[in-house]
N, C-alpha and C positions, 0 to 999 in steps of 0.2 A: 503494499500500499502506500504509495507515494500522495501525503497529502498536498492539496496545494499552499504551498510554503508562505507565497506572496501575502496570505494571510496575516500575516506575522511582522509585517513592517513596520517601522517607526520608530521611536525613542523610547527605550526601556531603561531606566534606571537599574543598576545591579543594587538592591536593599541588602543596606548593612544591618546586623542584628542589633538592636539597642539593650542594653544591659542594665540591670538596677544596680544598686550599689554594691551588693553582696554578690555580683555576678552573674546573676540569672535573669533570664530572656525577659525583657520589660514587654510583655503584650500590648498594653495599652500605648507605649509610645511607639512600637511598629504600626499598631494601627493608626494612630495619628498620622506619622511619617506617610505611610501609603494612601491615607486619603488627601492629604494636602498636596502631595504630587498628581495624584489623580485629578484635583481641581485645578493643576497647572496645566493639565492637557495632555501627561504622558499617553505611549499606546500601551504599556504594559510593564511587567516585571518580571525580574531575572532574580530568582530567589536562592540562598546558599551556594553559592558562587565563591569566587576568590574575595570579592568586597563583603560577600554575606560570611567570611569566616566560615564557611560551609566543614572543611576538612578538620577543622580545630571544634565541631559540636559533635555531642553522641547523635546517633540514629533517631534516638527520640525526639531530641531537639529540633532536628531539622523537620520531622515530622509535623513537629507543634509550628514552626514557623510556616510551614505551608498550608496550615489549617488555618492560622490568625489571618494570613495574606487573603485565602480565597475566601474567608467570612468577610473580612474589609472588602475585598474587590468586589463581590457578590455579583460575577457576571457583566461587570462594565469595561473589563478589559482583558487581555489574556495574561497570563501567568505561566513563565519557564522556570522549571524547578531542578537545580543543578544536583545530581544525583551519584558523582563521581565520589570513589573513595579508596582507601587502600584494597581493600577486599573485594572482589566481586559479588561475592554473599550479600555484605553490606549494602554495594549499589544497586542490586536486584533486590533486597527488602524495600529499600527507599523508593526505587521506581515503583514495584507496585502500590505501595503503601501513598505516594502523592497522587498516582494514578487514579486513586480510589477516591481519593479527595476533591478531584475534577479539574486537575491541572491541564493547560492546553498543550502542554508539552514538556519532555526532559531535557537535561542536558547533562555534558560528563567530560570532565578531562580525561585524557588516556589513564593507562594503568600507571599510579606515582609509585615511588620509592624504588620498586625493583623496575630496572630495564630489562623489558620483554620483546621479542622480536615483533614485526608487524603483524606477522600473522595472528599473534595474539592478541595484538592491539585489537585488530578485525572482530577477533571472538569475544573481547570483552564486551563491545558496542553491539554487536548481532545477538550477544546475551540480552544485556540490560533493555534492546529495544525492542525485542520480541517479549519479553514479560511483561514490559510496562504495556505494549500494546497503542502508544501514543508517538506523535511525532517526536523527533529526537535530532536535537543538534551537537556534532561534536564541538569540543571546547580546543581552539587550539592557541597556545600562549608560550611558545617556548624560550622566551625570556624568562619565564619564572620556573617552569618544569626541565628544560631542555630538551625537549623532544620535538624533533619536526620532521615533516612528510614533505615529499615531492608532490610535484601535479598528479604524476601517475597515481601515487598513492593515494591521494584526496580521490582520484576517479573508484578507488576499490573501496573505499570508506563512504562514498555518497552513493555506493550499488547496494550498500547493505537494507535490508527492508526497513523501512520506517525512519532511516536516516535523511532528513529534507535538509539540513542545510549545517553552516560552521557559524560559531561565535570566533570572529577571526581578531584576537590580539597581538598584533605583530604590524612591525613597519615595512614588513615586506608587500609593498602595493602590486608590484609586481606578479607574483605567485596568487596574489587576492586575483587580478584580474584572470589569471590563467583559469581558476577555480569557475570563476564567472563566466567565463568565455566558453569551457567544456561542458558548465553544468548550467544551463540557462532555467531549467526548471526547480533549481535550486537557491536557497535563501542563503547569504552571509551576510550577516552583522558585523560592522565594524566595532571592535572592542577598544580601542586605542582614540580617546576621544580628542584627543588633540589634533588628530589627522582625519576627522570625521569626513568635513566637506570633500578633501582629496579622495576619499575612500567611495563619497556617495557620487563624484564626478567618473567615476569608472564603472560605477553600476552594484555597490554596495545598497542594500535596500532598508537600512538603517542603523541603530547603534543602541549597545547595550554596554552600559558604561558605569564607572565609578563618581564621575562629578556630575551628570545629572541628578544626583541625589540632591545636590547644591544648587545648581541651576538649571531646573527643570525647564523656566520658560524660555530661558536661552536656547536650549538645545531643541526644544518642540518648534520655536522662533526659526532656526538655522536650517531644521530639516524641511519645514514648510517653505521656505524663502527658495530653498533648492528646488523642490517641486513645481513652484511656479515661474521658475527661472528667474529671480530676482537674484543676481549672481552677487551683486554690489552688497546687498544686506546681510546673504550669507556670509560672505567674507569678513565684514566687520562684526557679526556673531562669533565668527571662528577666532578672530584676533581678539575679542574681549576674553573667550572662554580661555585661551592659551595664556593670556596674563595670569589669572586666577592659576591655572594649571600647573603655569612655571613656579610660581612662588610655593604650591603646595610639593611639588616635588624636590623643592629646595629647602624645605624647610628643617631638615634633620631627620624625620623619619618616614619619610616616601609620602607617595599620594594616599595610601592606606590609613597610615599613622597619622595624616592631616585630616581625614575627613570627619573624624568625631569630633575633634576642636571645632570644626567650623559649625557643623551642625548643632553644637551646645550653643556658639555664639549666636546662631540666628533661632533659638527657641526650641531645637529638637534634643533635649539631654538623652544621649544613647550612650553614655557611660564611656569607657575605655577600650581599647580592642584588647581580646582575650590573648593572652602571651602564648607564645612567645612574641607576637608583633609587639614592636616599639612605640612607645607611649612620647610624648612631647612633655617637656619639665614645664615650671610657671614661666620662667624666661623665656623659654622659646615659643610658650602661646602668645606671651604677648609682643614679643619680636613678630611672630605671624599674623598677629592681629594688625598692627601697625603696617605692615607690608600690603595687607588688603585695604586696609583702610586710604593708603596713598593710590590704589587704583579704582578708588571709588565704589569697593565691591558692597559696601553697606548704604549705600545712598541711590545707586544706578538703578533705578527699577527695574531693567533687564534681567538684572542678578537676583533680586530678593522681593521685588512687589508680589511671589506669589507666597512668601512668609511673614509681610509686614505684619500681620496679627498677631504674631508669636513673637516677633523682638521687642526686646526693652530697652 
């Protein structure tokens, strides 16, 4: 079954997990964040991936995350649940569970920790996709896990039953375009927010990323501007996003470590990243806030108009 994957196009925040002060999942904050981003116009959510700290969660926490998001969404948009895990058994259990909750699609990193041959990677995806019975997106992020695929290997991967597309988190847009050219029926979602516009220009169908969590209106505006052929606006919005992304990447904890401090600044207290992910200390957060202020992050409506009611 090859589901018409174009129905998944658009902007999908890679939802972070909010925690309480004792490190438990903050259910109310997760629902609030999802609702605010829905009101900002996002097209869907990608949960329990890298930004979602899914690999650091128990199977039960990941299932609960899916349940909370699905309840809050209430059918208003699509939800993709990442089910990749160290063991195939856990990934299959997750795939079955989130499918029963009604998620629209699943996704998975290739097998992590153990380096296995490509035929074992294909077996991993085949097993999960078969058990879930849902459209599935491969997750390509070689900068994080060191696993690279050739265009020929993507041919084999996208031939797996139910695998309808790829979350492509890499700067190799030449490889992205080969995938698009060779698989026009498949969907490729850009995972690197700083090159979303170039990715769209070669045929990517949307974005699954970290910074749409704090700039959903901007990214929805960029995507819509591109679709209507307003390249000037799209370029301006990409440049604005990249000013924020540069500061986040240089802040001392990388984009993932910077995300939750920014969310706290704008009224969504999601706690701190789960160990071993790095955290910013007080001085680093103060410097980070000053740098964001210097580029008008807190005053330009394109950045935070969607969250103004929560800001103090």
